[in-house]
C-alpha positions as CSV (number, residue, x, y, z in Angstrom):
1,M,-0.1,0.1,0.0
2,Y,1.2,3.4,-0.4
3,V,-0.8,5.4,2.4
4,F,-0.8,4.9,5.8
5,G,-2.6,7.1,8.5
6,V,-4.8,8.1,10.9
7,V,-8.5,10.0,12.1
8,L,-8.5,12.4,14.1
9,N,-11.0,13.2,16.2
10,L,-10.0,17.2,16.2
11,P,-12.0,19.7,13.4
12,F,-9.5,20.6,10.7
13,E,-7.7,24.1,11.4
14,S,-6.7,22.2,15.0
15,A,-5.3,19.5,13.2
16,L,-2.9,20.7,10.8
17,E,-1.7,23.1,13.4
18,R,-1.1,19.6,15.2
19,V,0.4,17.6,12.7
20,V,2.7,20.8,11.8
21,A,3.8,20.4,15.6
22,A,4.6,16.8,14.8
23,I,6.1,16.6,12.1
24,G,8.9,19.4,13.6
25,A,9.3,18.2,17.0
26,E,10.6,14.7,15.1
27,G,12.9,16.6,13.2
28,L,12.0,16.6,9.6
29,G,11.1,19.6,8.5
30,L,8.1,21.4,6.5
31,V,9.3,22.2,2.4
32,S,5.8,23.3,1.1
33,D,2.3,23.3,2.0
34,V,-0.6,23.2,-0.7
35,N,-4.0,24.5,0.1
36,V,-6.0,22.4,-1.9
37,Q,-8.9,23.8,-1.2
38,G,-8.0,27.3,-1.6
39,I,-6.7,26.2,-5.4
40,L,-9.6,25.1,-6.4
41,Q,-12.2,27.5,-4.7
42,A,-10.3,29.9,-6.9
43,K,-9.7,28.0,-10.0
44,L,-13.1,26.1,-9.6
45,G,-15.8,28.0,-7.8
46,T,-15.4,24.4,-5.7
47,D,-16.0,24.1,-2.1
48,I,-14.1,20.6,-0.9
49,G,-13.6,21.7,2.6
50,G,-10.7,21.6,4.5
51,Y,-7.5,19.8,2.1
52,R,-3.6,20.1,2.9
53,I,-1.0,18.2,1.6
54,L,2.3,19.1,3.3
55,G,5.9,17.8,2.1
56,A,7.9,16.6,5.6
57,C,11.6,16.2,4.4
58,S,14.5,15.3,5.9
59,P,17.3,17.1,4.6
60,R,20.0,14.4,6.1
61,L,17.4,11.3,4.3
62,A,17.2,13.3,1.2
63,K,20.7,13.7,0.4
64,G,21.1,10.6,0.6
65,V,18.7,9.9,-2.2
66,I,19.8,12.1,-4.2
67,D,23.3,10.6,-3.7
68,A,22.2,7.6,-4.8
69,Q,20.4,8.2,-7.6
70,P,19.8,11.8,-8.6
71,A,16.0,11.9,-10.5
72,A,14.8,10.3,-7.1
73,G,14.5,13.7,-5.9
74,V,11.3,13.6,-8.3
75,L,9.7,11.2,-5.2
76,L,10.9,13.6,-2.9
77,P,9.4,15.3,-0.4
78,C,7.0,12.9,2.4
79,Q,3.7,13.9,1.2
80,V,1.7,14.0,4.1
81,V,-2.2,14.7,3.5
82,V,-4.5,16.4,6.1
83,R,-7.9,16.2,5.0
84,R,-11.5,17.4,6.7
85,L,-13.9,14.5,7.3
86,S,-16.4,16.2,9.7
87,T,-17.0,18.9,11.2
88,G,-15.1,17.2,14.4
89,Q,-13.5,14.7,12.4
90,T,-10.0,14.8,10.1
91,A,-7.9,12.7,8.3
92,V,-4.0,12.6,8.4
93,D,-2.3,10.7,4.9
94,F,1.8,9.7,5.1
95,M,2.7,8.6,2.0
96,D,4.5,5.3,2.8
97,P,8.9,6.2,1.8
98,Q,9.3,2.5,1.6
99,T,7.1,2.3,-1.6
100,V,7.7,4.8,-3.4
101,L,11.0,5.5,-3.0
102,A,11.0,1.0,-4.8
103,L,9.3,2.6,-7.9
104,S,13.5,3.3,-8.2
105,G,15.5,0.4,-8.4
106,V,17.3,1.1,-6.8
107,P,19.1,-0.9,-3.5
108,E,20.8,1.9,-1.7
109,L,17.7,4.1,-1.5
110,L,15.4,1.2,0.4
111,G,17.5,2.3,4.2
112,V,16.4,4.7,3.0
113,A,12.8,4.3,3.3
114,K,12.4,2.0,6.2
115,E,14.3,5.1,7.9
116,A,12.3,7.7,6.6
117,R,9.2,5.4,7.2
118,Q,10.2,4.9,10.8
119,M,10.2,9.0,11.5
120,L,6.6,9.2,9.3
121,E,5.4,6.5,11.7
122,Q,7.1,8.0,15.2
123,V,4.7,11.7,13.4
124,K,1.4,9.1,13.7
125,S,2.6,7.8,17.2
126,R,2.6,12.1,18.1
127,L,-1.0,12.2,17.0
128,T,-2.3,9.6,18.8
129,S,-0.9,9.9,22.1
130,E,-1.9,13.2,22.9
């Protein structure tokens, strides 16, 4: 499977703040924040509710990927989707770096992918333990 996640019993904005804090607490940087809801509202006039794509990155792991296979940079960063399910529930979906980096066919990336997966699992654990 290419994704794993958790459902939080929090409104979207509160969940988003919590996810950003948990990403930072695990030593990951937030390198992108795509407000899909805002883009679709502006371009299509459609409101899909809260939906953000966060790009989480460990510079050390990213360098390992690029050193092993420069073209594999297209598979970075680790994507985290925060999406509103209802007024009081928000889903947090994590891209599985092991599945995605396996697409490269470069064996040296498997260790990096495993470590990235562990970091994202820690983010998920922080979200469910608070």
